[in-house]
Steps between C-alpha positions, in 0.01 A plus 500: 500500500839550669552123500427482127747778421763334719440164331531654154823673598636170627409329171666776300822447696505118519397401146802659324730345763356153430572537126858595579541195722362264233733647237799467731411138568517413131828686459669320792361150452783250491480387135542160337604350167466142376832388350540150353220358719614656828392824671749779547388710799645833610420596861530867594550637154281733293420369152641811331837441667544139386670385181536132409734366230424141397697285256382515138228242428381491862126464563382783724196709583175409670413146612420375148784675313763391751364148547431518877269229637342728764369857476751636751428781745243768415748778416587680174736353242847643459483724195861577413639174353764458232592171330853498369823307506569133538559281798277424795535805724217738581593837646264705719580866564318694774547875541550537877333844506163331444528218752251508785726341763870496584534156341382368165421130456484337157406136459493266202469119482588445866793740499444791737740796500492790746698820463531800729378823352634846579276670242795627297588214269360241264479151653596215266371144534610209280306176450557186289194435278613156384 
């Protein structure tokens, strides 16, 4: 009987912790966005802290909407995207407070950019979408 009570106590403690870990995993997954047939990947950034500004008329979204040939990594899509302006530049803004490591890496179409993060500023990345 003592073993059963101990096992139940352990379950009561561990189950809520496992839900918290799963929720944190989704929040901190390094998100993606398909832009003009290429994957934009943000490593070490929380989805809520990322803003992407693409040129007006740019195809973006999931694999189909953005025209990517492959499905990309199994991570959430970037949610905060704005299409405006002309030209070929895409801007990616990452709030450093929500980065998981002291560096943030953003890659798009073979261009990889790494910036140091002190947790007090917004990191800005610029990519050519042409």
